N, C-alpha and C positions, 0 to 999 in steps of 0.2 A: 671536251665537248664544246660546241659552238652555239652562238646566239643566232637564231634564225627568225626573220620577220615574215609572217604570212599575211598577205593583203588580198581582200576580196569582199564581194557583197553578200556572199552566201555563208551564213554562219555554220551551216552543216559541213561545207567543204573545209572551212577553217578549223572546225573541231576535229574533222577526220585527219587532216594533216598534223594538227597539234598533238593528237593522240599517237600517231605513228612516230613522229619525231621525238616527242617526250619519252616514249617507251625506249627509244634508242639513247636517251640521256641528254638530248639537246635542250637548250633553253629556248622556248618558243614565245615570241611576242605576236599579238594579233591586232590588226587594224582593219576597219571596214572602209574608211574614207582614204582616198589617194593622197590628198593634201596632208592629212594627219600622219599618214605613213611617211611621207617625205620629211616632215618636221621631226619625227622620231628618228629617222635615219641620220639626220644632221646632228641631233642631240646625242644619240647613242648608236653609232654605226654598227649594224649587224654584219656577221660574216657572210650571210646569204639571204636573198629575198626570194620568196615564192609568191608570185603575183598572178591573180586571176585576170583573164582578158577583160572581165567586166568589173569595173571599179566605180563606185559612186563619185560624182563630180568630175570624173574623167575616165576614159577607157584605158585599157592596158597600153595602147600605143602612146597616148599622151603621157602616161605615168613613166614609161621607160624613157621617153624622149627627155622629160624633165630631169630624170636621174642622170642621164648621160651628159646633159649640159651643165650639171652642177659639179664643179671641180672637187667639192668635199666628198661626194658620194659616187662619182662617175665610175669608179673602179670596182664597185660592189657587184659580185656575181648575182645574176637574176635567172630564175627558172620560171617559165610560164606554166600555168595550170588552167586547163580549159575543158569545156564539154566537147564531145566528139564532133558536133556539127560546126564548131569554130576552129577545128584543127588546121585547116588549110590556111586560114587567115593568120592564125597564130604562128605557123611555121614561117610564113613570109616575114612577119614582124620580128621573129626571133633572129632570122638571118640579117635583117637590116640593122638591128640595134644590138647585135652581139649578145643576144640572150643565150645563156648556156644550154638550156634544154627545154623541152616541151613535155609536160605531163598531161595526160588525159584522165577523164573520170574513171577509165577502166584499168588504170595502171595498178599493179599489185603493190602492196606495202613493201615487199622485199626489194622490188625494183626501185621504188621511190627512195628507199634508204641508200641503195647502191648509187643512184644518180646524185643524191645529195652528197654522199661521200666524195664522189668524183668532182663535183662542183667545188667542194671545200678545198680539195687538193689543188684544183685549178686556181682558186682564189689565193692560195698560199704561194703558187708560182708567180702570180702577178705581183704579190707583195715583195718577192725576191728580185723583181725586175725582169722576169722572163715574159715573153710575149704571150698574151692570152690567146686562147684558141677557142673557136666555137665549133661544137660538134654535137651530135645527137646520139643517144643510146636508145636503140630501138627496144620497145617492150619485149620482154622475154615471154616465152609461152608458159602456161601454167604448169607444164610438166617439169620445168626446171626448179620449181619450188617444192621443197619437201612437204608432203601432206601434213605431217604432225606439226611442223613449224607454222604452216599456214593456219591451221585450226587454232593453235594456241594464240597466235597473234590476232586472229580475227575475234576470238573471245575477249582478249584484253582490250581490243579496240572497241568492241561493243559495250563492255562494262564501263570503259572510260567515257564513251559517248553518253551512256545513260546517266552517269554521274554529272557530266557537264550540263546535260539537259535539265537535270534536277536542280543544279546550281543556278542555271539561267532562270528557271521558273521561280526559284526562291528569291532571286534578286528582283525579278519583276513583281513578285508579291510584296516584297518589302517596299519597293518603289511605290506600288499602288497604295499601300497602307500609309506611307508617309504623305502621299499626295492627298489622301482622303481622310486622314485623321483630323479630329477636332483640335488636337494639341499640335504645337509647333516645336520642332527640334532645332536648336541652334548650337553651333560649335564655334567657340571663341579661341583665339590665340591668347597667349599669356598677357598681352598688352591690351586685350579687349577688342581686337580686330575680329570682325565676323568672317569666318572662313566658310561656313555653310549655314544655310537656313532652309528648312523644308518648304515645299510648295504650299502647305496649308496656311502659311503666313498670309496668303491672299484672303482666306476666310477670317483669320483672326484679326488682322489689322488692315486688310484691304490693300496690301502691298505686294508687288512682284518681288520674288527673291533677289533678282538682279539689282534691285534698288538698295539692298542692304549689304550684300556680300562685298567684302573688301573695305567696308567702312568701319570706323572705330565706334563701338557702342557708347563710349563716354564722350567722345568728341562730337558725335552726331546723335545725341540722345533722343529717344522718343518718350522717355519716362517723365512723369509729372514732377515738377520742381520740388514739391513737398515730399516726394518719395525717392529722390535721388540717393539719399543716405541708405535706404533699405536695399536698393539694388547694389550700391557700392559695397555694402557690408556683406551681401551674399557672395559677390565676386572675390572679395578679399578673404572671406572665410574659406572659400573653395581653394584658393591658392595656398592657404596655410595648412589645409587638411586634405591631402590627396586621397581620393577613393571614398570620401565620406560625403553623403548627401547633405546639402544645405538648402534650406527652405526660406523663402521670403515672399511677401506680397507687395505689389506696387501697381501703379496705373500707367498704362501706355497709351499714346495717342493714336487713334485710328485715322486712316486716310481721310475720312469724312469730317475730322475735327473733334469727334467725340472721344471720351476717355473710357478705356476698358480696364477693369480690375483683373490683374493677372496673378496667378499663383505659380511661382517659379521654383523648380527643383534642380539644383546644379550640382555637378560632380566633377572634380579635377581628374581628368584622364590624360594629362600632358605626357605622362610616362608610358602610356599605352600606345604601342607602335601603330595599332590599327586606327586610333582616333587622333592622338597627338593634339589634344585640345581640352578645353573646358566645355563639357556638354551640358545644355540646359533644356529642360522641358517646360514650355510655357502653356498654361491652361487658363482659358477664359472663365473667370468666376464672377463676372459682372452680375449675372442673375442671382447667384448665390448671395453675393453681397447685398443686393437689393432686398432679397428675402430676409436676410439677417437684420438689415436695418429696419425693415417693416416689423419684424418680430420684436426687435428691441424697443421700437416705438410703441408697439402694442403692449409689450410687457410693462413699459413705464406708465402707459395709460391705465392698465389694469391695476398696477401697484398703487398708482395715485388714487384710483377709484376705491381700492381696498382701504387705503389710509383714510380717505374721506368717509367711507362706511364705518370704519372703526371709530373715527372721531364722532361721527353722528351717533353711533350706538352708545359711546361713552357719555356724550352730552344728553342723549335721550334717557339713559339710565339715571344720570344725575337729576334731570328734571322730573322724572317719574318718582324717584326715591324721596326727593326733598319734601314734597307735600305729604308723603306718608309718615315722615318722621314725627312731627308733632302729634299726629293722631295716635301712632303706636306708643309713643312715650306717655301720653295722657291715659290711654286705655290700660297700659301695663301698670302704671302707678295706681290707678283706681282698683285694679284687680289685686294688687299687693296690699291694699288697704283692708285690714281685717274687719273694719266696721262697715264695709260696703254691703248694701242691701242684697240679700240672696235673690230677690226678684229681678234685679238689674244685672246680676252677674252673668247669666247666659247670653244676654245681649252684648255685654262687653267682650265675652269670649268669642262670640261670632265675629265682632268687629276685628278683634286681634287676629283670629285665624285667617280672615280674608285679606287683611293687610299682609300677613306673612306669606300667604299664597301669591299675592301680587308681587311681593319681593322675590319669591322663588321663580316666577315667570321671567322677571327681569334678569335674575342670575342665569337662567337657562339661555337667554339671548347672548349674554356675555360669555358663557361657557362655550356656546357654539362658535363664537368668534375665536376664542382661545384655541379650540380644537382645530379649526380650519387653518390657523397659523402655526400649529404645532407648538404652542406656548403654554400648554397645560402642565403645571408643575406638580410633581408627585413627591410628597414627603413620606417615604416608605418606612414602615416599621413592622414588627411582628404583631398581627392582629388576630384576635379570637373571633372567628366569623359568627359563631353562635351568640357571643355577647353582642356583636354588631346588629344581628337580627333582632335580639330582644330589645335593644335600645330603640331600634326603628319602630318596633311594635308599640313601645311605650309612647313614643311621639305620636303615633297614629291611633292611640287608644280611643280618643274622643270620636274620631271619624269612624272607627270600627263600630263603636257603640251606636252612633247616629244611624249607620246603615244596617244595624242589627245583623252584621255578618257573623257567621260561625267560623271560628278559626281552628284549624287542625295543625298542630305544631309537632313535627316529627324530626327532631334534630338527632340523628343517629350516627353521624360521622364520628369516627374515633380520631382521625387526623383532621383537626379543624383550624389550625393556624396557617395563615398565609402572610407573605411579605407584600404589604399593600399600604396605600395612603388611607388612613383610618376614615377621614372625612369623606373622601371620594367613594370608598366602598359603602359607607353609610348612605351616600347620595344614590348609589345604584339600587340598594335595597328599598330606599324610600320611594324612588321612581317606580320600581316594579310593583311594590305593594299598593301604591296609589293607583297605578294602572289597573291592577286587579279589582280594586274597589270601584273605580270609575266605570268599568265595563261589565260589572256584575249587578244583578238585581238585588234589591233590598232583601236581606235575609239569606243571601247566597253564601256558599261555602268557599273559603280560601284556605288552601293547604300549602304549608311550607315544610319541605322535606329535605334533609341533608344526608348524604352518604358518600362513601369513598368508592370510586370506580375500581373494578378489578383490574389487575395488571397481568400481562403475559408472563409466563415462566421465564426467568432470566432477566427480566426488565429491572434495571437498577435505578431508574429515574424516580423522582419524588412522587408519592401518591397524589392522585387528583381528587380534589374535593368538588362535588357537584351539589348545588343548591337549586331545588326545583320549587317554583312558585306557581301554583295552579289555581284556576278559578272555574266556576260553572256558568260564566257569563255568556256574552253574545258571540264569542269565538272570532275566528279570522278566516275569511274566504281564502281558498287555495291560491287564487290569482294575486292576493295581496301579501301573502307570506314573504315573497322575495324582496318586497320594498318596505316591510314593516319597520325596519331600523333606519330608514331614510328620514332626514329632517323634514318637518312639517307634514309627515305622512300619518294620517289617521284613517285611511280608507275612504269611504264615501264622504262627499261634502256634507250631506245631511247628518252623518255621524259626528263630524267635527262640530256642527252647530248644536247637536243634541247633548254631547258630552263636554264641550268646551275644551280649553287648552290650546296650545300652539303646536302640539305634536312633536315636541323636542325631547321629551323625557327619555324615550327609548333610544333615540339617536345618540344622545349624550351618554347614556348608560353603556351603549355598545362601544363608543369611543373610549370611555374610561376603562372598560374591561380589556379592550384591545391594547391600551397603553400598559396594562399590567401583564401582557402576554397571556391573557386568558381568553375564554370563548363564551359568548352569549348567543343563545339560539332560541327560536320560537317554534312552537308546534301547535297545531289545532286540527281537529277533525272536520272543521267547517263552521258555517254559520250556526249560531246558537248551541255549539258543542263545547264551549269553554276554550280556554287557552292555557298553555304550559310554557313558561320561560325557564330556561336552564342556564345557570351560571357555572362555569368550570374553571378552576384555577389550581395551579400546582401548590402543594402544601409545603410547610417547612416544620422542623421539629418543634415540639412544645417547649416553652421556656423552662429552665430548671426550677425546682421548688425553692422558694425563698426560705432562708434559715429562720427558725423560731427564736425571737429575741424578745425580752421584756420591753414594754413600751418605754420610750425615752422622751422626756420633755426637755426641750432646749429653750433657753431664754432667747426671746426675739425682741427686736426693736420694732415697735409698731409705728405707723404713720403719725405725724403730729396730730394732737387733739383738735387743733383748729387748722384746717387745710385751706390755704389761700389759692384760689383758682381764678385764672383768666379765661373766660369763655368768649371765643370769637366765632360769630355766626351771622351770615348776611340775610338768612331767611327769617323774617320777623316772627312768624308763627313758631318756628322751632326755637328761636331765641327766647320768646316769652315763656314757652313751656319749660325749657331747660332752666331758665332763670328761676321760675317758681319752684321747680323740684330741687335745685341746688342751693337755694337760699334757706337752708335749714342746717342745723348742726350735724356734722362738725365742719361744714363748709363755710368759707367766707368768699363771696363771689363778686367779681367785677366783670363787666361785659363790654364788648366792642362789636360793631357790625361791619368794620372794614379794616384794611391793613394799616392805614395811617393812625387810626384811633388805637389799635392794638399796640403798635410800636410806641405810641406816646405813653400809654399806661405801663408798658414793659420797662420803659426808661425811668419812670417815676418810682417804681417799687419792684421788689423781687417777689416772684410767685413760686409756690411749691409745685404747681401743675398748670399747664396750658392745654385747654381743649379747643381745637381750632378746625374750622371747615377748611377745605383745600381751595375751593373756588371762591374768591372774594372780588368785590366790584373794582377795587383799585390795585389788585395784585393777587397773591395767593398765599396760602398757609405755608407753602415751601419757602417763599421769600421771608415770611415772618420768622420761621424757625432759624433760617440761616443767619439773620441779623441778631436774633435773641441769643443763639448759641455762641456767636462770636463775642458777645458781651458777657454773658453769664450762663453757663450750662444749666438748662432747666428741663425737667421731664415733661413730655408732651404726648397727647393723644390726638391723632387725626380722626376727625369725624366728617365723612364725606360721602357724597353720592357717587363719586368716582371709585370704582372697585376693581379695575383691571390689575393684572399682575404688575404692569409697569407703574401704575399709580401707587401700589403698595411699596414697590422697590424705591421709587422716588421719595416717598415719605420716610422710609427707613434711612436713606442716604442723607436726608435733610436733618435728621435727628429725632424724629418721632419714634417712640418706643412701642406704640401700638397704632393700628389702623383699623377703625371700625367703619364698616360700610352701612350707610343708611338704607332702610330704616332700622332702628334698634329699639329694644325696650329698655326701660330705665334700669331694670335689674342687671342687664348685661353691662350697661355703662358703669353702674356702681361696682360690679365685680372687677371690671377693668381698672377702675380708679384704685380699688383696694390692692390689686396686684401690682400696679405700677408704682404706687406711692409707699408701699410697705418695704422697708429696707431689706428684710430677709423673710423667707417663707417660714411659716409655722411647721415645726417638725411633726411627723405623724408616727403612729405606732407601726412597727414592722412585725408582721405576723406571718408565719408560714402557712401554706395551704395544705389541707389534709390530703 
């Protein structure tokens, strides 16, 4: 089969001839432009040319004239193809320039193939040195073509035409997409030379594709000098890993001098015959980068503001706790004095209770910060919920009596143990009970009921314990129920003024329960209809009974009879009160109000115990402990208004064995001193439970 070149301005005619000739097994090349056709003939001479009388940039006359004047291609056989109304002109041209034949638009496919075969035979004679001859084959009538052959060929021609039309439309669609895409496609040779770049580079970088095609991307770079390594790494990675996507980001210079952030995805398709290059997709991510930078800056500002807020709350906590400390120490010491007048005792208890309430409000603020930062630590253990409820009631006994509340206690749950932080669970019950008392009238009823929720048949999960705390107080309006657990939420502004508090207790309780994978919900029938709060948590098995053993007494080493204590405190009032309380047997006390004085005393003599504030005017208790421990390990208690988890952790790392957060009562301080300075704990009797 032969190579045949079809030249003409009408794609329909070219496709028609291509279909007919291709069906016969010939290799068909097509060109629209006459100059391009001549260039192709010189590069790859065909056996035959079929040329339309109408050719862009030149007519058929000029096309044939140039072919016959070119010694390299002058002997190639040519057939004219023309519309009927140009037939007379075409015949004259065919005779003048030795064109082999003339085909018209009405020529049957069978006749076209016969003429082509004859032309190819004539071309073969010419190659053998025989004289070429020019003649025409007149179109044969339709009767000479077998009907079944004509029908089959026409069907095949129609199908091929449809396929070629679909291909053309697909190519046009792809071209349109490449031209209008926001991304830019670039194809590189293995050395970095740009072989192709899509028209969308005009939008991306303000460049015409012709400005970059043929240039080496590394010898004529547009990339920012700080990003050259990124682009080079992308290209080298693509070379090393054919067929694998490589991603990089870098800046490219726009025609207007600005820089655009580009995300490039490259793939090595050098071995793909269709591409034969490294293809890269460039996407403009300048706006995304700008947004990310603004987001990063905003995040840094927000984090700085949060750190400033945390520092402020820590300092505020310290400043609020410090003046409460000497008052609570004094009041607690007076209450512990058995000789105290009974007339003054209620007043002292009122002062103590209000100081402890103030300290609780400060703790709530710090708890809120811990929760917001996800820093609330849970020391989980098996907890008896009924016991926790009873302990809470004991603490609130005086408040219950003062409000003349009627308590209904119905602890009916058989599965009552949960895996929880004992102190945090106690805090939840304390908040819920105080909430019930706060919003109930004097003499109101508060009911605490526990039960185990029923399970579905086949449910193997742990039983659920539900604790319900109900009151007959002011209730909750339906519109306020969805926000009742939000921080600082107490409903109406006037309600907050009437009942006091910051509105943090329920929010903190909800967060604590959530951290335990539990559920805390609120219900109310409306205003003045009372409230019901329900705590639900998964239970765990009760602990095994302890074996019954006789009481055993173990010899213990108690603390020294005379305990040498160094007290470091910069608040004068707290220092005076603690000095007075600790200057009695078995304590021998020395005091300092700053770091330098404390270090001087610590170097002069050894102490059994150091009690130190953390914040000091010329340093900190942390600095003191580090220097003292380096010289002589000494037990120490931190006594500070800073009570965040980080503060406690820093105290422990510095060598403090206990961290007490102000304000504290003297009994708690003495208990801590006893625990810290006693070498071993006194053994207790082990008794089994019935």
